[in-house]
C-alpha positions in Angstrom: 15.6 -10.4 11.0 15.1 -8.3 14.1 17.5 -8.5 17.0 16.8 -6.7 20.3 19.2 -6.1 23.2 18.3 -4.6 26.6 20.7 -1.9 27.9 18.3 0.2 29.9 16.4 1.0 26.7 15.4 -1.4 24.0 17.6 -1.3 21.0 16.5 -3.2 17.9 18.6 -4.0 14.9 17.4 -5.1 11.4 20.0 -7.1 9.7 21.3 -6.1 6.2 19.6 -8.3 3.6 20.6 -8.6 0.0 18.0 -8.4 -2.7 19.4 -9.1 -6.1 22.3 -6.8 -6.6 21.1 -4.3 -4.1 21.0 -3.9 -0.3 18.2 -3.1 2.0 19.5 -1.3 5.1 19.5 -2.0 8.8 18.3 0.4 11.4 18.9 0.4 15.1 16.2 2.2 17.2 15.8 3.4 20.7 12.6 2.7 22.6 9.6 4.8 21.3 9.3 8.4 22.5 11.1 11.7 22.2 14.6 12.5 23.3 15.2 13.1 27.0 15.0 16.9 26.4 11.6 16.3 24.7 12.9 17.7 21.4 13.7 16.1 18.1 17.3 15.1 17.5 19.4 17.6 15.8 19.7 17.0 12.0 23.4 17.4 11.1 26.2 15.5 9.5 27.0 12.6 11.7 28.7 9.2 11.7 27.1 7.5 14.6 26.3 4.3 12.8 28.2 1.2 13.9 29.6 -1.8 12.0 29.7 -5.3 13.6 30.3 -8.8 12.2 27.0 -10.6 11.5 28.4 -14.1 12.1 28.2 -14.9 8.3 29.4 -12.5 5.6 29.8 -8.8 6.0 28.4 -6.9 8.9 25.4 -5.4 10.6 24.9 -1.7 10.2 23.1 0.0 13.1 21.8 3.5 13.7 20.9 4.6 17.2 18.2 7.3 17.2 15.0 7.8 19.2 12.0 7.2 17.0 8.3 6.8 17.7 6.7 3.4 17.5 4.7 4.0 14.4 7.7 5.2 12.5 9.6 2.0 13.4 6.7 -0.2 12.5 6.2 1.6 9.2 9.9 1.2 8.4 9.6 -2.5 9.0 6.5 -2.6 6.8 8.4 -0.8 4.1 11.3 -3.3 4.1 8.8 -6.2 4.0 7.1 -4.6 1.0 10.5 -4.3 -0.8 11.4 -7.9 0.0 8.1 -8.9 -1.7 9.0 -6.8 -4.7 6.1 -4.4 -3.9 8.5 -1.6 -4.7 6.2 1.3 -5.5 4.2 0.6 -2.3 7.5 0.4 -0.3 8.6 3.8 -1.7 5.4 5.5 -0.5 5.9 4.1 3.0 9.6 5.0 3.1 8.8 8.6 2.0 6.3 8.8 4.9 8.9 7.5 7.3 11.5 10.1 6.1 9.0 12.9 6.3 8.3 12.0 10.0 11.8 11.2 10.9 14.2 13.2 8.6 17.1 12.5 10.9 17.2 8.8 10.0 19.9 7.8 7.5 19.1 4.2 6.5 15.5 4.7 5.3 17.0 7.2 2.8 19.4 4.5 1.6 16.5 2.1 1.3 14.6 4.7 -0.7 17.5 5.2 -3.0 17.7 1.4 -3.5 14.0 1.2 -4.2 14.1 4.0 -6.8 17.1 2.4 -8.5 15.1 -0.8 -8.8 12.3 1.1 -10.5 14.8 2.7 -12.9 14.4 6.1 -11.3 18.1 6.9 -11.2 17.8 10.6 -10.6 15.6 10.1 -7.6 17.9 7.2 -6.4 20.9 9.5 -6.5 19.1 12.3 -4.7 18.1 10.0 -1.9 21.5 8.5 -1.5 23.2 11.9 -1.5 20.7 13.0 1.2 21.8 10.0 3.3 25.5 10.9 2.8 24.8 14.5 3.7 23.8 13.1 7.1 26.5 10.4 7.3 29.3 11.1 4.8 31.2 7.9 5.6 28.3 5.5 5.4 29.7 2.5 3.4 26.3 1.2 2.4 25.2 4.5 0.9 28.5 4.9 -0.9 28.2 1.4 -2.3 24.6 2.0 -3.5 25.6 5.3 -5.0 28.3 3.5 -6.9 25.7 1.2 -8.3 23.6 4.1 -9.5 26.7 5.7 -11.1 27.6 2.5 -12.9 24.0 2.1 -14.1 24.1 5.5 -15.6 27.5 5.1 -17.3 29.5 7.2 -14.8 32.2 4.6 -14.3 34.9 6.8 -12.8 32.5 8.1 -10.2 31.3 4.6 -9.5 34.8 3.4 -8.9 35.5 6.3 -6.6 32.3 5.6 -4.6 33.1 1.9 -4.2 36.7 2.7 -3.2 35.6 5.2 -0.6 33.3 2.6 0.9 36.2 0.1 1.1 38.5 2.7 2.6 36.0 2.8 5.5 35.4 -0.9 5.8 37.8 -3.0 3.7 35.8 -6.2 4.3 32.6 -4.9 2.8 32.1 -7.8 0.4 29.3 -6.1 -1.7 31.6 -3.2 -2.5 34.5 -5.6 -3.3 32.2 -7.5 -5.7 30.8 -4.4 -7.3 34.2 -2.9 -7.8 35.4 -6.2 -9.3 32.5 -6.3 -11.8 33.1 -2.6 -12.7 36.7 -3.2 -13.4 36.1 -6.4 -15.3 33.1 -5.5 -17.5 33.1 -1.7 -17.8 36.6 -0.3 -17.5 38.7 -3.3 -18.5 41.1 -3.0 -15.6 41.7 -6.7 -15.2 44.3 -6.5 -12.3 41.7 -4.5 -10.3 39.0 -7.0 -11.1 41.1 -9.9 -10.0 42.2 -8.3 -6.8 38.7 -7.4 -5.8 37.1 -10.8 -6.8 39.8 -12.6 -4.8 39.2 -10.4 -1.8 35.5 -11.0 -2.1 36.0 -14.7 -2.5 38.2 -14.7 0.7 35.2 -13.4 2.6 32.3 -15.2 0.8 33.7 -18.6 0.4 30.5 -20.3 -0.9 30.0 -18.2 -4.1 31.1 -20.6 -6.9 30.2 -18.0 -9.6 33.0 -15.7 -8.5 35.4 -18.6 -8.6 34.6 -19.1 -12.2 35.1 -15.4 -12.9 38.5 -15.5 -11.2 39.6 -18.5 -13.3 38.4 -16.8 -16.5 40.3 -13.6 -15.5 43.5 -15.4 -14.9 43.2 -17.1 -18.3 42.5 -13.8 -20.0 45.4 -12.1 -18.3 47.8 -15.0 -19.2 46.7 -14.9 -22.8 47.1 -11.2 -23.0 50.6 -11.4 -21.5 51.6 -14.2 -23.9 50.4 -12.1 -26.9 52.5 -9.1 -25.7 55.6 -11.2 -25.3 57.9 -11.0 -28.3 
């Protein structure tokens, strides 16, 4: 969904949307045209993204950078392609967006997500790391990189990536859920799994599946404690 706000220049925000276990990013954009100096924005490490409640679960992530109209429209076209599962076509459009606007962070995140969905984990990691080179504290990039690490069996790195995302925004429900799943199914840290499932459930109150997982975890932990009691 696109939200636009007038503040002397049009600022548009695309809400975060979840596709399966992955995220597609949000991007905020200034009105089309170059910067006031007539030059391209400096490409450097930055943390000028913003987090705001979206009125439901989680938050909106916005990125305020001047981009030309065709880049913005192509980005929107790419996200629509990804939503329709036209992943390979979406990748081509995202690569074009990044080539023309290399200072943008969130299209790099979306490209990483798209590559991961295609099973191209090396390309996914490269794209997400490029996003983090621009914005080292971007929680969405860190969460998505954690997914790639988990998919490729690097569980310690996945945990560190999720935890870093949560240190930036402790209400990031996707990172809470992903860390819970990692601890539950992959590293067998049941207290970690329970803590994160419960934190997620406190935010996303209408997810019955996680309620089932929480009950199962408590039963397993109780059984384990009983077996270890003399």
